[in-house]
C-alpha positions as CSV (number, residue, x, y, z in Angstrom):
1,M,-20.5,30.8,17.1
2,K,-17.3,31.1,15.0
3,K,-18.0,30.2,11.3
4,I,-16.1,27.5,9.5
5,R,-14.0,29.1,6.7
6,T,-14.6,27.0,3.7
7,L,-13.0,26.7,0.2
8,I,-14.5,25.1,-2.9
9,V,-12.1,23.4,-5.4
10,D,-13.5,22.1,-8.7
11,D,-12.4,22.5,-12.3
12,E,-16.1,22.6,-13.5
13,A,-17.9,25.9,-13.1
14,L,-21.3,24.3,-12.8
15,A,-20.0,22.1,-10.0
16,R,-18.7,25.1,-8.1
17,D,-22.0,26.9,-8.6
18,R,-23.9,23.9,-7.3
19,L,-21.8,23.7,-4.1
20,R,-21.9,27.5,-3.6
21,Q,-25.7,27.5,-3.8
22,L,-26.0,24.7,-1.3
23,L,-23.4,26.1,1.1
24,Q,-24.2,29.8,1.1
25,N,-27.3,29.3,3.3
26,E,-25.6,27.1,5.9
27,P,-25.3,29.3,9.0
28,E,-22.1,27.8,10.2
29,V,-20.2,28.1,6.9
30,E,-18.3,31.1,5.6
31,L,-17.3,30.7,2.0
32,I,-13.8,32.3,1.5
33,G,-13.3,31.5,-2.2
34,E,-13.2,29.1,-5.1
35,C,-10.4,27.4,-7.1
36,A,-10.6,25.9,-10.6
37,D,-7.4,23.8,-10.5
38,G,-5.1,22.0,-8.2
39,H,-2.1,24.3,-8.4
40,T,-4.2,27.4,-7.5
41,A,-5.9,25.4,-4.7
42,V,-2.5,24.5,-3.0
43,A,-1.4,28.2,-3.1
44,T,-4.8,29.4,-1.8
45,I,-5.0,26.9,1.0
46,R,-1.5,27.8,2.1
47,Q,-2.3,31.5,2.0
48,Q,-5.9,31.6,3.3
49,T,-5.7,28.6,5.7
50,P,-9.4,27.5,5.4
51,D,-10.9,25.2,8.0
52,L,-12.7,23.1,5.4
53,V,-12.2,22.3,1.7
54,F,-14.6,20.6,-0.7
55,L,-12.1,19.1,-3.1
56,D,-12.8,17.6,-6.5
57,V,-10.8,14.4,-7.1
58,Q,-10.5,14.6,-10.9
59,M,-8.8,17.8,-12.1
60,P,-6.1,18.4,-14.8
61,E,-2.4,18.7,-13.9
62,R,-2.8,18.3,-10.2
63,D,-5.8,16.2,-9.0
64,G,-7.5,16.3,-5.6
65,F,-5.2,13.7,-4.2
66,G,-2.2,15.6,-5.3
67,V,-3.5,18.7,-3.5
68,A,-4.1,16.7,-0.3
69,E,-0.6,15.4,-0.4
70,A,0.9,18.8,-1.1
71,I,-0.8,20.6,1.8
72,G,-0.2,18.0,4.4
73,A,-1.5,19.2,7.8
74,G,-4.2,21.7,7.2
75,P,-7.9,21.8,6.6
76,V,-10.5,19.1,6.9
77,I,-11.2,17.8,3.4
78,V,-14.4,16.5,1.9
79,F,-13.5,14.8,-1.4
80,V,-15.9,15.3,-4.3
81,T,-15.7,12.4,-6.7
82,A,-17.3,10.5,-9.6
83,H,-15.4,7.3,-8.8
84,D,-17.0,3.8,-9.0
85,K,-18.2,1.6,-6.1
86,F,-14.7,0.2,-5.4
87,A,-13.3,3.6,-4.8
88,L,-16.3,4.6,-2.7
89,R,-15.7,1.5,-0.5
90,A,-12.1,2.7,0.0
91,F,-13.4,6.1,1.2
92,E,-15.6,4.4,3.7
93,I,-12.9,2.0,5.0
94,H,-10.5,4.8,5.7
95,A,-13.2,7.0,7.2
96,V,-12.6,9.9,4.8
97,D,-15.8,11.7,3.8
98,Y,-16.8,12.2,0.2
99,L,-19.6,13.5,-2.0
100,L,-20.5,11.3,-5.0
101,K,-21.5,13.4,-8.0
102,P,-24.3,14.2,-8.5
103,F,-25.4,14.8,-4.9
104,D,-28.4,16.5,-3.3
105,R,-28.8,18.8,-0.3
106,D,-29.4,16.0,2.1
107,R,-26.2,14.2,1.2
108,L,-24.2,17.5,1.4
109,Q,-25.6,18.3,4.8
110,K,-24.7,14.9,6.1
111,A,-21.1,15.3,4.8
112,L,-21.0,18.9,6.2
113,R,-22.1,17.8,9.7
114,R,-19.3,15.2,9.8
115,A,-16.8,17.7,8.5
116,L,-17.8,20.4,11.0
117,E,-17.4,17.9,13.9
118,Q,-13.9,17.1,12.6
119,V,-13.0,20.8,12.3
120,R,-14.0,21.2,16.0
121,Q,-12.0,18.2,17.1
122,R,-9.1,19.3,15.0
123,D,-7.2,16.0,15.1
124,N,-5.1,16.7,12.1
125,R,-2.7,13.8,12.5
126,T,-5.5,11.3,12.4
127,L,-7.1,13.0,9.4
128,I,-3.8,13.1,7.5
129,E,-3.1,9.4,8.2
130,R,-6.6,8.5,7.0
131,Q,-6.2,10.5,3.8
132,A,-2.7,9.1,3.1
133,A,-4.0,5.5,3.5
134,L,-6.9,6.3,1.2
135,I,-4.7,7.8,-1.5
136,A,-2.3,4.9,-1.4
137,D,-5.2,2.4,-1.6
138,L,-6.8,4.1,-4.6
139,R,-3.6,4.7,-6.5
140,A,-2.4,1.1,-6.1
141,P,-2.9,-0.8,-9.4
142,R,-5.4,-3.6,-9.3
143,P,-6.6,-6.3,-11.8
144,G,-9.6,-5.1,-13.7
145,E,-9.2,-1.5,-12.6
146,R,-11.5,1.0,-14.2
147,L,-11.0,4.7,-14.9
148,A,-13.9,7.2,-14.4
149,V,-14.0,9.6,-17.3
150,K,-16.3,12.7,-17.1
151,S,-18.2,13.6,-20.2
152,G,-20.4,16.6,-19.6
153,S,-23.0,15.6,-17.0
154,Y,-22.2,11.9,-17.5
155,V,-19.4,9.6,-16.2
156,V,-18.1,6.7,-18.4
157,W,-16.1,3.9,-16.8
158,V,-13.3,2.6,-19.0
159,E,-11.8,-0.9,-18.3
160,L,-8.0,-0.5,-18.4
161,D,-7.5,-3.9,-19.9
162,E,-9.4,-2.7,-23.0
163,V,-7.3,0.4,-23.6
164,D,-5.0,0.1,-26.6
165,W,-2.9,3.2,-26.0
166,I,-3.1,6.6,-24.3
167,G,-2.1,9.9,-25.9
168,S,-1.4,13.4,-24.5
169,A,-3.8,16.2,-25.4
170,D,-2.5,19.3,-23.5
171,N,-3.8,18.9,-19.9
172,Y,-5.9,15.9,-20.9
173,A,-5.1,12.2,-21.5
174,E,-6.9,10.6,-24.5
175,L,-7.8,6.9,-23.9
176,H,-8.0,4.9,-27.2
177,V,-10.2,1.9,-26.9
178,G,-10.7,0.3,-30.3
179,V,-12.4,2.8,-32.6
180,K,-13.5,5.0,-29.6
181,S,-11.6,7.5,-27.6
182,H,-12.2,9.2,-24.3
183,L,-10.8,12.5,-22.9
184,M,-9.7,12.4,-19.3
185,R,-9.0,15.5,-17.2
186,E,-5.5,14.4,-16.2
187,T,-2.0,14.9,-17.6
188,L,-0.2,11.9,-19.1
189,A,2.4,12.0,-16.3
190,A,-0.2,12.0,-13.6
191,L,-2.0,9.1,-15.2
192,E,1.2,7.2,-15.8
193,A,1.9,7.3,-12.0
194,R,-1.4,5.4,-11.4
195,L,-0.9,2.7,-14.0
196,D,0.8,-0.7,-13.6
197,P,4.3,-0.3,-15.3
198,K,4.2,-4.0,-16.2
199,K,1.2,-3.4,-18.4
200,F,1.4,0.2,-19.5
201,V,4.7,1.5,-21.0
202,R,5.6,5.2,-21.8
203,I,7.1,5.0,-25.3
204,S,7.4,8.8,-26.0
205,R,6.6,12.1,-24.4
206,S,3.0,11.9,-25.6
207,V,2.2,8.2,-25.8
208,I,1.7,5.3,-23.3
209,V,1.0,1.9,-24.8
210,N,-0.8,-1.2,-23.4
211,A,1.9,-3.8,-23.7
212,S,-0.6,-6.6,-24.2
213,R,-1.9,-4.9,-27.3
214,I,1.4,-4.9,-29.2
215,K,1.5,-7.2,-32.2
216,E,4.8,-6.3,-33.8
217,L,7.9,-4.2,-33.0
218,K,10.4,-3.1,-35.7
219,R,13.7,-1.4,-34.8
220,L,14.5,1.7,-36.8
221,F,17.9,2.8,-38.0
222,Y,18.1,5.9,-35.8
223,G,17.6,3.9,-32.5
224,G,13.8,4.1,-32.1
225,C,11.2,1.4,-32.8
226,E,8.0,1.2,-34.7
227,I,5.2,-0.5,-32.7
228,T,2.2,-2.0,-34.4
229,L,-0.8,-2.7,-32.3
230,Q,-3.3,-5.5,-32.8
231,S,-5.7,-2.9,-34.2
232,G,-3.2,-2.0,-36.9
233,M,-2.3,1.3,-35.3
234,K,1.3,2.2,-35.6
235,L,3.2,4.1,-32.9
236,T,6.8,5.2,-32.4
237,L,9.0,4.4,-29.5
238,S,11.4,7.3,-29.5
239,R,15.2,6.9,-29.1
240,R,15.0,8.7,-25.8
241,Y,12.7,5.9,-24.4
242,R,14.8,2.9,-25.6
243,D,15.2,1.8,-22.0
244,K,11.5,1.0,-22.0
245,L,12.2,-2.0,-24.2
246,Q,13.0,-3.9,-21.1
247,Q,9.5,-3.3,-19.7
248,L,8.3,-4.8,-23.0
249,G,10.4,-7.9,-22.4
250,I,12.9,-7.0,-25.1
251,G,16.6,-6.7,-24.4
């Protein structure tokens, strides 16, 4: 029987090790490689054309959904995720398989059996339609939405309505919630695309602010603005982002 050429994509080395250990003894699976980021994953998938990809959802720069959108028709994908119950319900509705971290051998084998059947059927159009619907569903802004933030072996869910502002930290986004902060493995640009523009406004290259947390805005002589949040934190809306004042309800 021809083996299923399989690729592992996850930015965490321990997660890749775990998947490799569980998959290497599966007789129908041939592991052809591993990727630690989304950009490398897209290039590898296009070059190696695997049959099956275990794809982490949360990765810096280009997340798992971005990888799926970039490759289009191609391998069967099993998404690996730490999302909350709402997101998991979306996976189930759209019949796209997933692994919820942390997972055990039994759950992996169940996902693997489904994936192998899809590989053999090879109905790429149906798979792509399901994945596209899932991505659109999960990326659509919703009231009370939460963000899953990985912290070591733990996952912390942050209520978006409680976020004061979000800063850029290289390939991470730093969520500021009162006196606490949480690092999220996602660029500010990628996170901005997922946020409701009526609630969260980009005010500079490195800062997004929750409009409902703004207490005071003062225009500066050079064309920018000083924004004071309810917490007392002061942020600067740069001159380049003056058009964002309309999003804040200011002409």
